[in-house]
C-alpha positions as CSV (number, residue, x, y, z in Angstrom):
1,M,0.2,0.1,-0.3
2,N,3.1,2.7,0.5
3,R,4.1,1.8,-3.1
4,V,1.0,3.1,-4.3
5,N,0.2,6.0,-1.8
6,L,3.9,6.9,-2.9
7,L,3.6,6.5,-6.8
8,L,-0.3,8.4,-6.8
9,L,1.8,11.4,-4.9
10,L,4.5,11.5,-7.4
11,A,1.5,11.5,-9.9
12,V,-0.8,14.6,-7.6
13,I,2.5,16.2,-7.5
14,A,3.4,16.2,-11.6
15,S,-0.1,17.1,-12.4
16,S,0.1,20.0,-10.2
17,L,3.6,21.1,-11.9
18,V,1.7,20.4,-15.2
19,L,-1.2,22.9,-14.5
20,I,1.4,25.4,-12.8
21,K,3.6,25.3,-16.1
22,S,-0.2,25.4,-18.7
23,A,-1.7,28.3,-16.8
24,Y,1.8,30.7,-17.0
25,D,2.3,29.8,-20.4
26,T,-1.6,31.0,-20.8
27,R,-0.9,34.5,-19.0
28,R,2.0,34.3,-21.1
29,L,0.4,34.8,-24.0
30,F,-2.4,36.4,-22.6
31,A,-0.4,39.4,-22.1
32,A,1.5,39.2,-25.0
33,I,-1.8,39.3,-27.0
34,H,-3.3,42.8,-24.8
35,K,0.7,43.7,-25.4
36,A,-0.7,43.5,-29.8
37,E,-3.5,44.6,-29.4
38,V,-2.9,47.9,-28.6
39,E,-0.2,48.1,-30.1
40,A,-2.2,47.3,-33.4
41,L,-4.5,50.5,-31.8
42,R,-2.0,52.5,-31.6
43,L,-0.4,51.6,-35.0
44,A,-3.9,51.8,-36.7
45,G,-4.4,55.9,-35.3
46,E,-1.0,56.7,-36.3
47,S,-2.3,55.4,-40.3
48,K,-5.6,57.8,-39.1
49,R,-3.4,60.1,-37.9
50,L,-0.9,60.6,-41.4
51,E,-4.1,59.9,-44.0
52,A,-4.9,62.8,-42.2
53,E,-1.7,65.0,-42.9
54,R,-1.6,63.9,-46.3
55,Q,-5.0,64.7,-47.8
56,A,-3.7,68.2,-45.9
57,Q,-0.1,67.9,-47.5
58,A,-1.7,67.3,-50.9
59,T,-4.6,70.0,-51.1
60,S,-3.9,72.2,-54.6
61,L,-4.5,75.2,-52.8
62,R,-0.8,73.8,-51.3
63,V,0.5,72.7,-54.0
64,E,0.3,75.7,-56.4
65,R,1.8,77.8,-53.5
66,T,4.6,75.0,-53.3
67,A,5.6,75.4,-56.3
68,R,5.0,78.8,-57.3
69,E,7.7,80.3,-53.7
70,R,10.0,76.6,-53.5
71,L,10.3,75.9,-57.2
72,A,9.1,78.9,-58.5
73,M,6.8,78.4,-61.0
74,R,4.0,80.7,-62.5
75,T,0.7,79.8,-64.2
76,A,0.5,79.7,-67.7
77,T,-0.2,83.0,-70.0
78,P,-0.2,83.6,-73.8
79,A,2.6,86.8,-72.4
80,V,5.3,84.2,-71.5
81,T,4.2,80.9,-73.7
82,L,7.3,80.9,-76.6
83,Y,6.8,78.5,-79.3
84,V,9.6,76.7,-80.4
85,V,9.7,75.1,-84.3
86,D,11.7,72.0,-84.9
87,P,13.6,72.3,-87.9
88,A,13.6,68.3,-89.0
89,A,9.6,68.1,-88.5
90,R,9.3,71.6,-90.5
91,L,10.3,70.1,-93.5
92,A,8.6,67.1,-93.0
93,A,5.5,69.2,-93.4
94,V,6.4,69.9,-97.0
95,P,5.8,67.6,-99.8
96,A,9.0,66.1,-101.4
97,S,8.4,67.8,-105.0
98,M,9.1,71.5,-103.3
99,A,11.5,70.4,-100.8
100,T,14.1,69.6,-103.3
101,S,14.1,72.5,-105.9
102,G,15.1,74.6,-102.7
103,V,11.2,76.4,-101.8
104,A,10.6,76.8,-98.8
105,R,7.9,78.1,-97.8
């Protein structure tokens, strides 16, 4: 009977150690999940803030102001428009009979 009692005592001790380890692992994993959820909420908030900031930076008024101030760009008007004519393209538009005779428009 003594041997059976000793064997049962060892089984109870082993099962209690397994139970303690499993409870510890459960608490550790729960803490990790909670930490990950908090981090996810923080990142979601930061993402929303960055999206709002991106939209504020991309407004047409701000882009135009930046183009004027930093890049010294201005709106194109007929007064500041310069037309460039490509001589090669001009010769291609002239009929072949006129181009060989030396008569150009």
